[in-house]
N, C-alpha and C positions, 0 to 999 in steps of 0.2 A: 232578428231580421237584418241582413246586411244592407237591405234597401232603405233602412231607416237612417236618415241623415242626422248628424250631430250638429245642432245649430246653437251658437252662442248668442247671448244678449249682452251688449256692452253695459256693464254694471257700475258705471261711475256716478250716475245720477238718472232720475226719471222713472218711467213706468216699467221697471225691470220685471217684477213679479207677474204683472198682467201679460206681458209678452211671453214669458215662460209658459204660462197657462195656455195662451192662445196657440203657441207652437206645439205644445203637447197634444192639444185638441186636434191639430192638423197633422198628427202622426209623425212628429219629429221628436228626437231626444233633444232636450233643451237644457242649457246650463248657463249660469252667469259667467262672464269673462271680464277680468280686471287686469290681468297681467299678460305680457307677450307670450309666455309659455302656454297659457290657456288659449290664447288666440291661435297659436300654431296647431292646436288639436282639433279645431272645429272645421266643419265643411262649409259653413256659411255663418253670417253674423247679422243680427238686428241691432241698429243704433236707435235707441228709443227717443221719445220726446223728453223734454227737460228744458234747461236753459243753455242755448247753444254756446254762448261765450264761456260759461262755467265748464261745460263739457269739454271744449277744446283745450282749456287750461288744465283741467284734470287729466286729460289724455296725455298732454305733454309732461305733466308732473309724474304720471305713472309710467312714463316711457313707452306709451302706446301709440303715439301719433305716427312715428315712422313705420313701425311694424304694420299698423293699419293701412297706411298708404301703400306699402309694399304688397300686402295681401290683396288689396282691392285692385291695384295695377296688374297683379298676376292673374286676376280673373276670379278671385273668391266671390261667390254670390253675397250680396249685401243688400239689406233693406233698411232704409231710414224713414222714420216717422217724425213729422214736425221738426224738432231740433235736429233730428237725424237727417232729414232732407237738407237742412242748411249745411250740415257737416259734409254731405256728399257733393255739394255744389263746387264747381270750379271757381265761381266768383259770387261774392255777397255784395249787394248794392250799397248797403249801409253797415259795414262791419263795425263792431266795437273795437276799441283799442286792443291790440294783441290777439284778436280773434283769428284763428287759423282754421282751415278746412282739411278734410281728408281727400276730397275730390273723388272722381270716379264717374260723375255724370256731367256732361257738357251742358250746363245751365247756369243762368244768373238768377239768384233768388233775392227776395225782399223780406227781411225779418219783420215779424209782427204785422204783416200787411193787412190782416183781417181785423186788426184792432187789439185793444187791451184785454186783460183777463176778464173784466166785467162785460165784454162784448162777445164772449164765447158763445157758440151756437152749435146745433146739430143740423145736418142736411143729408138728404138722400142723394148719393153720388153714383152715377152710371160709370162703371169702370170697364174699359175695353179689356176683354180676356177673362172677365169674371162673370160667370153665368148665374142665373137665378134672380135677376133684378138688381136694383141699385143696392149699394152697401150704405150703411148708416155711418156718416162721417162726423166725428166730434172734432170741432175746431176750437183750440184753446191758444190764444195769442199766436195764431197760426201764420206761417209764412205763405207766400205764393211764389210761383215760378214766373219771372218776368219774360224770359226768353230761353229757347233751347237751341242747341247746335243741330246740324244735319243728321247726326247719328242717334239723337235722343227722340224717343217716341212719346208723344203726349197721349196718356191713356185715360185722363179724366179732367174735366173742367167744372168750375162752379162760378156762376155769375160772370162768365166770360174769362175767368182767371184759371191758369193751369194749376191743378192741385194734385196730380199724380203723373209720374213719368217713369219710363224704363229705358235703360241703355245697356244692351248686352246682359250681363249678370247682375246689374244694379237696378234696384227698384226704390222709389221714394214716393211718399204721400205727405201732403200738408196736414192731413187729419190723423186722428188716433183710432185705428180700427180695434186696438186691443182693449178699449174701454166699453165695447158694445155687446160682446157675446157673439158677434158675427165674425167667424174666423176665416172667411173666404180669402181675404187679402193674405193672411198667413199661409193658407193652403196654396195660393198662387206662388208664394215665395218658396215654400217647401218643394213644390214641383220644380222650380228653377234650380234649387240646390241639388235635387235628385238627378236632374238632367246633366249636371257636370260632375257629379260625385264619382 
């Protein structure tokens, strides 16, 4: 099926396998991406959760940071979850030393805003553009979005804090939809990729 998009999952750290499974369930071909030549082959990319500082350093080490920035700037659809949301931000309020972002979404984020690992929680999140009731959001040392620019659409909040945004071909959530078995966020992203493929 030529309509089936090829979507990569940035495989430097984090929930790579879970995202590959979720994307396959949402009718995409999915593969891990570690090198610039693999990035060049995909129609879209998921940047998974993990540790955002480590991920940015590994991306630089693997020669992926600039190719990622170029593809995102050129309009490649991208979806960041948790640490991936941080990497898609234009600005981090409390960056670690040497931490860089890919950018792509006009937003300012706060790392670990919902607390430490032992304060992880699940919540039902109403997401604009996702039918069928709330999605189950798993929040693990999750960031939140402090503020967004005029072109960034807020598509979900939790306790008054922004936890999901969309700007053109970029999507980001504070939570981990890949850990729940509910693949509607991935289906939304696959539809975004299909629309520009």
